[in-house]
C-alpha positions in Angstrom: 61.6 93.2 153.9 63.1 92.6 150.5 63.3 89.0 149.3 66.9 89.6 148.0 69.8 90.9 150.1 71.4 94.0 148.8 73.7 95.2 151.6 77.3 94.3 152.1 77.0 91.8 155.0 80.2 89.8 154.2 82.6 88.9 157.0 85.7 86.7 157.2 86.9 84.2 159.9 90.4 83.3 158.8 90.2 82.0 155.3 86.5 81.3 155.8 84.3 83.8 153.9 80.7 84.2 155.0 78.0 86.0 153.0 76.7 87.4 156.3 77.6 87.1 160.0 74.6 84.9 161.0 75.5 81.3 161.9 73.5 78.6 163.7 74.7 77.2 167.0 75.7 73.6 167.4 73.1 71.4 169.1 70.2 73.7 168.2 69.9 73.1 164.5 70.4 69.4 164.2 72.3 68.4 161.0 70.8 71.4 159.2 68.5 69.5 156.8 65.9 69.2 159.6 65.2 72.9 159.3 65.0 73.1 155.6 61.1 73.2 155.5 61.3 76.4 157.6 64.5 78.2 156.7 66.2 79.0 153.4 69.6 77.6 154.4 71.3 79.4 151.5 70.5 82.7 153.1 72.6 82.0 156.2 76.2 82.8 156.8 77.1 79.3 157.9 75.6 76.3 159.7 77.3 74.6 162.6 76.0 71.0 163.0 75.3 69.0 166.1 78.4 68.0 168.1 80.2 64.9 166.8 82.1 62.4 168.9 84.4 59.6 167.9 81.8 57.0 168.8 78.0 57.3 168.8 76.5 58.6 172.0 73.0 57.9 173.3 73.0 60.9 175.6 71.4 61.3 179.0 68.1 59.7 180.1 65.0 62.0 180.1 63.8 64.4 181.2 66.7 66.4 179.8 65.2 69.7 178.8 63.2 72.2 180.9 62.1 75.8 180.4 63.4 78.3 182.8 62.8 82.1 183.3 63.9 83.6 180.0 65.8 80.5 178.9 66.2 76.8 178.8 68.1 74.2 180.8 69.3 71.1 179.0 71.4 68.0 179.7 71.1 66.2 176.4 74.4 64.5 177.0 75.9 65.2 173.5 73.8 62.6 171.8 75.0 62.1 168.2 75.6 59.5 165.5 79.4 59.4 165.8 82.0 60.5 163.3 81.8 57.6 160.8 78.1 57.7 160.3 78.2 61.5 160.2 80.7 61.4 157.3 78.9 58.6 155.3 75.3 59.8 155.9 74.9 63.4 157.3 77.8 65.1 155.5 76.9 63.5 152.2 73.5 65.2 152.3 75.1 68.6 153.1 77.6 68.7 150.3 75.3 70.5 147.9 74.0 73.3 150.1 75.4 76.7 149.2 76.5 77.7 152.7 79.6 76.8 154.7 79.2 73.8 157.0 81.2 73.8 160.2 81.4 70.6 162.3 81.4 70.9 166.0 83.6 68.1 167.6 84.0 66.8 171.2 86.0 64.3 173.0 86.9 62.8 176.4 90.6 62.8 175.7 93.2 64.6 173.6 93.6 61.6 171.4 89.9 61.5 170.7 89.9 65.2 169.5 92.9 64.5 167.3 91.4 61.3 165.8 88.0 63.0 165.0 89.9 65.9 163.3 92.0 63.5 161.3 88.9 61.6 160.0 87.1 64.8 159.1 90.1 66.3 157.3 89.5 66.4 153.6 85.8 65.3 153.7 84.0 67.2 150.9 81.8 70.1 152.1 83.4 70.7 155.5 84.4 74.4 155.6 85.6 74.5 159.2 85.8 72.8 162.6 84.5 74.1 165.9 86.0 72.5 168.9 83.8 72.0 172.0 86.3 72.2 175.0 83.5 72.1 177.6 83.9 68.3 177.8 85.5 66.5 180.7 88.9 65.1 180.3 88.4 61.5 181.6 92.2 61.0 182.0 92.5 64.1 184.2 89.7 63.3 186.7 86.9 64.8 184.7 88.2 68.4 184.7 86.8 70.2 181.6 89.3 71.0 178.9 88.0 74.5 178.7 88.7 75.4 182.3 92.5 74.9 182.2 94.5 77.1 179.8 97.1 74.5 179.1 94.5 71.8 178.3 92.5 74.2 176.1 95.7 75.0 174.2 96.7 71.3 173.9 93.3 70.4 172.3 93.5 73.4 170.0 97.0 72.5 168.8 96.1 68.9 168.2 93.1 69.7 166.1 95.0 72.3 164.1 97.7 69.8 163.3 95.1 67.5 161.7 92.9 70.1 160.0 93.3 71.9 156.7 90.3 74.1 157.3 89.8 77.0 159.9 89.5 75.9 163.5 87.2 77.7 165.9 87.4 77.0 169.6 84.1 77.2 171.6 84.8 78.4 175.1 83.1 77.6 178.4 81.9 80.5 180.4 82.3 78.5 183.6 85.7 79.9 184.4 87.2 82.6 186.6 88.8 84.6 183.7 87.6 83.9 180.2 90.4 86.1 178.7 93.1 83.7 180.0 91.5 80.8 178.1 91.0 82.9 175.0 94.6 83.9 174.8 95.8 80.4 175.3 93.8 79.0 172.4 94.8 81.9 170.2 98.5 81.2 170.9 97.9 77.5 170.1 96.7 78.5 166.6 92.9 78.9 166.8 91.5 80.8 163.8 88.5 82.1 165.8 86.9 81.9 169.2 83.2 81.0 169.7 81.7 82.1 173.0 79.9 81.4 175.1 78.8 77.8 175.7 76.0 77.3 178.2 76.2 78.3 181.9 75.9 75.6 184.5 72.5 75.6 186.2 69.7 73.5 187.7 65.9 73.6 188.2 63.9 72.0 191.0 60.2 70.9 191.2 59.3 72.0 194.7 56.2 69.7 194.7 58.1 66.5 194.2 61.3 67.9 195.7 63.2 66.4 192.7 65.4 68.0 190.1 63.5 68.8 186.9 66.1 67.1 184.7 67.4 63.6 185.3 71.0 64.7 185.2 70.3 67.2 188.1 72.4 70.0 186.5 72.5 71.2 182.9 73.4 74.0 180.6 71.5 77.2 180.7 70.9 79.0 177.4 68.6 81.6 175.9 68.0 85.3 176.6 68.8 84.9 180.3 72.5 84.5 179.5 72.8 87.3 176.9 74.3 89.9 179.3 76.9 87.4 180.4 77.7 86.5 176.8 78.0 90.1 175.7 80.3 90.9 178.5 82.6 88.0 177.7 82.6 88.8 174.0 83.6 92.3 174.8 86.4 91.2 177.2 87.8 88.6 174.8 87.7 90.9 171.8 89.9 93.3 173.7 92.7 90.8 174.2 92.8 88.6 171.0 93.4 89.5 167.4 91.5 86.6 165.9 87.7 86.8 165.1 85.2 86.3 167.9 81.9 84.6 167.3 79.2 85.7 169.8 76.7 83.2 171.2 74.1 83.5 173.9 70.5 84.7 173.9 70.6 86.0 170.3 67.1 86.1 168.8 66.9 89.2 166.5 69.0 91.4 164.2 69.2 93.9 167.1 70.9 91.3 169.2 73.3 90.6 166.4 74.2 94.2 166.2 74.8 94.4 169.9 77.3 91.5 169.8 79.1 93.0 166.8 79.4 96.3 168.5 80.9 94.5 171.5 83.5 93.1 169.1 82.1 89.9 167.5 82.8 89.3 163.8 79.9 86.9 163.5 77.3 85.3 165.8 75.5 82.0 166.3 71.7 81.7 166.9 70.8 78.8 169.2 67.9 78.4 171.6 65.8 80.9 169.5 65.6 78.2 166.8 63.4 76.2 169.1 61.0 79.1 169.6 61.1 80.4 166.0 62.6 78.1 163.4 63.0 81.1 161.1 65.0 83.2 163.6 68.3 83.0 161.8 66.9 83.9 158.4 64.9 86.7 159.9 68.0 88.1 161.6 69.8 88.2 158.2 66.9 90.0 156.6 66.9 92.5 159.5 70.6 93.2 159.1 70.2 93.8 155.4 67.4 96.2 156.0 69.3 98.0 158.8 72.5 98.4 156.9 70.7 99.8 153.9 68.5 102.1 155.9 71.5 103.5 157.8 73.5 103.8 154.6 76.4 101.8 156.2 78.9 100.8 153.5 79.6 97.4 155.1 78.5 95.6 158.2 82.2 95.1 159.0 82.3 98.8 160.0 80.1 97.9 163.0 82.5 95.4 164.5 84.0 96.7 167.8 82.2 100.0 167.3 81.0 100.3 170.9 81.2 104.0 172.1 82.5 104.3 175.6 
């Protein structure tokens, strides 16, 4: 494939302009610089850094990752350096990369989400916020924000009030009807919707009769969840007017095209980064080759192009 991109791969998410639709998924790409020896970061549409909380988190005890059939189960526990260290250390090192940086944020209360957004607002180099609403609300008995429409909307509205950059909301698939949650966050002001987060799963070692991860249950990701993710992207894109960012089992440019046909404006590559650190860049190169070969004027023409 050519070393320089020639096709029109540009897409937009609100006021956020991406040179191509390939982003990296939070929690799978560190703070981006870790992948620099393997990936030309400047070739990507955007990077989404590891989830950031108000205070540093140590995460769960090991073992906390295990391979499963066509996927991976993890219970990292949202380990991160906390918002202050992220701003003074991690974000400083990202200010000079020529690609939009989105910061994934998480909290255990509405106030925490609001405070993190407030502290990040105006920090040089931050192009957008992605809100992880799969976290438990400790003040509501541990119910995940993303499973109750009113709670999802409240978090979205709070972050929007404190942010001057586009706000994406990352939805949990562990709900009865994903479209209800999607419509709630759109009405609350979200600029885009990322989906899906991991499915809840577990793995057991029959020899020891013990769970394979210390947390017992964890998040399932990888190719195994792609059909579920595609279905949810398709459903949500039918009921909202804001951009949808597809996540779940995406490894190649062919996967990217499938998600875009289902209605996604952009995608995020996650678990594939652990198998092939160059997966995201290779997907961009594949899209460039495909669009040129098929003589497609713009990759935007593919969005929502599923033939029924």
